[in-house]
N, C-alpha and C positions, 0 to 999 in steps of 0.2 A: 504493500499499500504506499502511496506517495503522500507528500505533504499536501498537495492539492486535494487529494481524496479526503484527507482529514479535515480540510477546511470547507469543501463544497458539500453541504449536507442538505439537499432538498427534502429528504426524508429524515427529519431530525429527532424522531422519537424511536426508542428501541423498546418494543412491547411484545410480550409473548413470543419471543424468539425471532422477531423480524423488525426491520426498520420500517417505519410508516410515517406518513405526513400528518402534521398536526391539524386538528379540526378548527382551531382558533385562527382568527385573521391577524392578530397582533404579531409583530415581528421584532426581533432584537438586532441591533447593529453590533457587530463584533469589531472592537476598536484596537488599533495599534497605539499604545500609550506613548510611544516615542514621538509620534506626530500628532496624535489626537484625531486621526482620521479613520473611518471604517474601512475594513478590508474584506468583510463578509457580512452576510445577513442570515438569520436563522429564525424559524417559526417558533412561536410559543404554544405550549400545551394549554388547553382550557380545562375546565372541570371535567368534561366528558372524557378527555384523553387521560387524565389522572385516574378517573374511575376505571377505565379499561386496564390501565397498568396495574392497579391494585387488584382488580379481578383476576388478572393473570397470575400475580404473585400468590394470591390466596388459593387458586386452583392448583398451582404447582407445589404448594407447601407439603401436603401429606406424603407424596412420593419422594420428594427431596429429603425430607426429614428422616424417612426410613432408610435412605441410602447409607451404607456403612461409611464411617469417616474416612477410611482408606480410599474409597472410591471418590469421595468428594475431593480428597487431596490431589487426585490425578487432574481434576479440572483446575484447581488452584495453581498447580505447577504449570499448566498450560497457559494460564494468565501471565505468569512470570515469563515464560518463554516468548509469548506474544509481545509483551512489552519490550523485551530485549531486541527482538527483530525490528521493532519500530523505534528504537531508542533515538536515532538521529532525527527522525521526523517529529517525534514528540518533543524533543529538546527545541527544535526549530519553532514549533508551534507555541511553546511557552515563551520563547524569546520574543515572538511577535505579538502574542496576545497579552502576556503578563508583563513584558518588559524586563524579563530576567536575563542577566548576563549568562553566557554559555555555561560557565562552571556551575552556576546555581541551577540552571535548567537540567543539566546532566545529573546533578546530585538528586534532584526530584525523581527522575526516572529510576535511578538506582535504588532510592528508598522504596519506591512502589514495588519494584521487582523483589527486594528483600522481604517486604511485608507479605507478599503472596507466598514466597518460599517458606517463611517462618510459620505461617498459619497452616500451610500444607502439612508441616511436621506435627503441629498440634492436632490437626484433624485425624492424622494416622494414630495418634496416641489416645484419642477420645474413646474408641471402642473398648480399649482395655480398662478404662475407668468406670465403665458401666457395671453396676452391681457391686460397688465398693462396700465391703463389710463395715458396719457400724456397731461397736460394742453396746450391748443392752444391759440394763441393771437386773433383768429378770431372765434366768436361763430358759424360761418357757417361750421366749421370743427371740428372733433374730432380726437384725436390721440391715438394710442395704440402701444405697443411694444410686439413682440414675440422674443423668444430666440431659435434659431435654431442650431442644430449640424453642425459643419463646414464640416463634411464629413469623408471619410476614412482617417486615419492618420497613418503615418510612424513614428516609434519610435526606437531609438537606446539607449541602456542603458550601464552603465559601470560595472566594475568588483568589485568595492569596497563595494557596498551595493546592490547586484543584486536583491534580493527579495524585498527590500524596494523601490528602485528607480523605479522598474517596477510597483509596486502597486501605487506609486504616480502618474504615468501616466495612467495606464490602468483604474483604478477605476473612476477618473473624466471623462475620455473619454467615457467609457461605460455609465456612469450616464447621460452624455449630449446627448447621442444618436449617438455617433460616432462609427465606426468600426475601428479595429486596426490590423496593421501588426507590430510586434516587433522583432527586431534583438537582440539576446542575445550577451553578450561579448564572444569573442573567448577564454578568460581565465576562465570564470565561466559560461559555456553554459548550465548547467544541471538544475539549480534550478527553473528557470522560467517555464520549461516544466511541472512542477507540476500544473500550472494554466490550461494547456491543459487537464490534468487528471480531474481536478475539473470541467472544462467546460463540459466534457462528462457526468460526474455524474449529473450535474445540468440541463442538457438538453438545454444548451445555443444554440441558433440557429446557424447553420453552417455558417462559414465565418465571424461571428461577431468578433472573436478573433483568431489571427493567429500568429504563432511563427516560425522564421527561425533561425537556428544556422549557424554561419560562421564568416568569417574574413572580410578583406577590400572589397573583391569583392561583397559580399552580401550587405554590407552597402552602397557601391556606387550604386549598382543596385536599392536599395530601395529609395535612395534620388533622383534618376533620373526619377522615374516612374511618368508619368504625370497624372495618375488617382488619386494619393494622393492629398489631399487638404490642408495638413498641415504636417510639420515635427517637431518632438519633440526630442531633444537630450540632454543627460547629459554626460559630459566627459571633456576632455582636451580642452583648447583653440585652439590648433593646429588642431584637428579634427573638433571642432566646427566651425572654419572658413571655412572648406571644406563643411560642411553641409549647412552653411549659403550661401556659393557661389552657391551650387546646387539649393537652394531655390530661390536665387536672380535671377537665370537665367530664371525663369518663374514667378517671383513676388509672390512666395508662402509664406503664413504665416509660421513663425518659432518660436519655443520656445527653448531657449538655457540656460542650467544651467551649468556654466563653473567653472573656478578655483577661487582660493582665496589666499591671503597672509594676513590673518586676525590678528588684534591686540587684546591683552588682556591687559587692563590698570588697574593697582593696585595702589590705593592711600594709603597714610601712615596711614589713620584711619581704614583700612580694618582689619578684623580678618585674621591674616597671615596663620593660619592653614587651614581656609576655602579657602583662596586665593590659597594655594598650591593644594588643591583639584580641584579647577576650572582650574588652569594651567595644571595640570597633565591630567585631563580629556580632555582638549581641544587639547592636542598634542600627548598623548600616547594612547588614545582610538583608537581601530582599527589600532594600530601601526602608527598613524598619517596619515593614508590613507583616508583623508576626505577633501573635498573641503572646509569645514568649519573649518579646523584645525586652532586654534589660535596660529600660529607659530611665532608670534612676541610678546614678553613680554615687556611691557613698564611699569616700576615700579618707584614709587617716590623714589628719591635718599636717603632720610633719613631712609627708611626701607629696602633698597635694600640688604645690607649685611645679615640682619636677615632672610629676605625672601629667599635669594639664598642659605643660609645654609640649610634651611628646604627643599628647592626644590632639591638640590643636593642629600640630604639624601633620598628623595623619589625616585628620578630617579635611584640611585644606588641600592636601595632596591627592586625595582620593579621585580616581578617574571616574567621572560621571558622564554617561552618554547612552546613545541608542545601541542596544546589543547587536543589531543586524548591520550596523554601520561602523563597527570598530570592536575594540576589546575593552569595554568599560569594567570597572570594579563594582559600580552601582548603576542600576538603570533607573527609569522613571517610576513614579507611582503607577499602579495598574489601572485605576479608574478616575474619571473626571470628578465624580462626587468626592472621592477620597482626597484628591489633589486640592479641591476647593476647601474641604474641611481642614486640611493641614495649613493652607493659606490663612484661614481664619485664626488658627492657633498662633501662627507667627505674628499676625496682626495684634492679637491679644497680648503676646509677649511684649511687643512694642508699647502697647497701651499701659502695661505694667512697668515699663521702663527697665525691662530686662535686656541687658546688652549681651549679644552672642560672642563667645570666645572664637567661634567659627560659624560660618554659614548665616542662617537667618533669612534667606531669600528663596523665593519660588518662582518658577516660570522659565520659559525659553523663547527665543525668537522663532523657533520652528514649530511652536504650538504643542510640544510635548508636555507631559505632566511631571516635570522635573523639580526636585526640591534639593537645595544644598544640604550636605551633611552638616548638621547644626548642633552646637554645644553651648549650653547656658550654665553659668557658674553662680553659686550662692543663691540658688532659687529658694524663695520662702516656702516653707512646708504647706502654707495655705494656698499657694499659687496653683492655678489650673495645670501649669506645666509639671508640677510635682505630683498632682493627684489624679489627673485624668489620662485615660489611654488615648494617645494621639494617633498611633498606627502610621508613623512616618519616621524619617531619620532625624529625630529630635531628642537630644539627651539633656536631662537636668542633673546638676551636680551639687552635692553638699559634702561637707567634711565632718569628721567626728574625732574625738580624742580618746574615748574608752570603748572597749568591746561592748559593754552594756549599752552604750549610746548607739553604736552601730546597729545592734540587734533591734533596739526600740525603733530606730528610724526605718530599718528595713521592713518591719512589721506594721508600720503606720500606713496602712493601705486597705482599701476595701477588697483588694484582690489577694490571691495567694497561689499563683500558677507556678512560677519558677524563680530561681535565684542563682547567682554565681558568686563564689567566694574565691579570692585570689590571695594566697598567703604562703610564706615560706615555712610555716609551722603547721604540719599536717594535723596534729592533735587539736590545735585551736580551730583549724578550718572545719573539722568534723564536729567539734563542740558547737560552733556557731551554726553550722548547717542543721544540727538537731533542734535548734531554738528558732529557726526562721520558718514562718508559715508559708510553705511552698510544697507543691506536689513533686517537683523535680529540682534537685540542686546540683549544679556542676561545681567541682572543686578544682581550681587551676586548669580549667578546660574550656575550650570553645563549646558551643552548643551542639554536641554530638548526640544524635538520637538513634538508637537501634530498635528494631522491632520487638526485642524481648524486654525492653524497659517500660516502665509505667508512664502514662501521660494523662495528666489531668490535675486539678488544683483544689484548693480549699477556698472558703469564703465565697465571694461572688465570681470566682473563676470557673464554676461549673459543678456538675453532678456526675459522679462516676469516673471511670478510668478507661482509657484506650491503650492499645498495645500490650505486649506481654500476655501472660495467661489471664490477666484481668480483662483484657480486651475480648478474649474468647468468652469468659464468664459473663460479660455484659449481655451476651446473646443466648445464654443458657439459663434455664430454670432448674432448681434442685427438686427432684422427686424422691421422697423417702418411702421405702417399703418396710412395713412392720409385719413379720411373718411368724405365725404361731408354730411352735416346734412339737414334735412327738404327738402324744394323744390329744393335745389341745388343738392340733390342726384338723 
């Protein structure tokens, strides 16, 4: 399959094992964020299209759920292989639609491949876990557990890592024996449709995996459908609250991976050059469009001047540009609404008289959605810059003098998704990590994420965990068998 075939999608829905045209008349423009101009158009699903997709998933569920885990694993490995064969074209599509530099786009493809491989392994192990004995307090009874798929699942994914976040949901759901209806982002609607191509190649049973493209109407229809037995959402807290409300109306299980305002804590004994690598990676990777962006730098006062000198030089020297026109280290923001939102944040910073150590400007002569890598120092803790998720390459900095002060500052947030600690003292780093409210903490590391690690947060950063065995468990229900023994049976 060529890049042109990934882009030209007159039949933009994948339902019941076939691509089909949408019933709705609304269409989405697919935009190159480096120029702000559309390069494709795709149709939106309406409520009837969503209904058909859910019907297909519901009909396919009983037979897919009964399939042995080892057989489901064969299909998961086929998805990994299909992604590998399309790796270059998928990277090119992300460079064009997301504005990702090549290295970042290639990382995303590799992450998706690794996720399907990992859950293929867990699917193979699932059969042996069925009937696990449970000790009972009365010898007249025996106990066993089974792990059953929760049922057809509705999924909504965001635009910042579309190929990856969809893999994080689809792979464990299929491994567990669930069937899926996934709505793609209205801003990056194309790339997940490659999974439909792979499903056809692999002979995946019809209805097991379904995709609908669309905007708010399609998402609302998906969350309302009573045949779904779980909703899984990644995105903003604002939309996540609506998804949770729809689930709450019928007491439906829900997984939410939401926002963050995460800290990176740098101690005086850290290697400052390595610290700058960790800081830059945590805020400038993907142009800061990460729920895990470590957008609050908390640095020990004695080394703050030296560290900030290095950081300012890194930010000012970062190559920013169009991925398809050069070799940038940071591309544009992915969507016009997000670009305009970050512009408003920068305007508010000026209104608060916050002077940037680097950056602080947005826009380009070519019309792309570019924002300078920006660093603001001595930001008040009451400032929007310190408290609100910006979702752009904007870093707020404060200093501390004691370990306790650093921990208090790190935890002073409505969110608790991730954190990074950079220190030359491993014992202190782990001690501080244990006290920070975050679902994932990196110690002296860039934001490396493997499929077997947990992903999710505390407080307003969401409900549940993705990845690792916890990601599989999110799509399984526990069934307990109590069995009378001997004459009692």
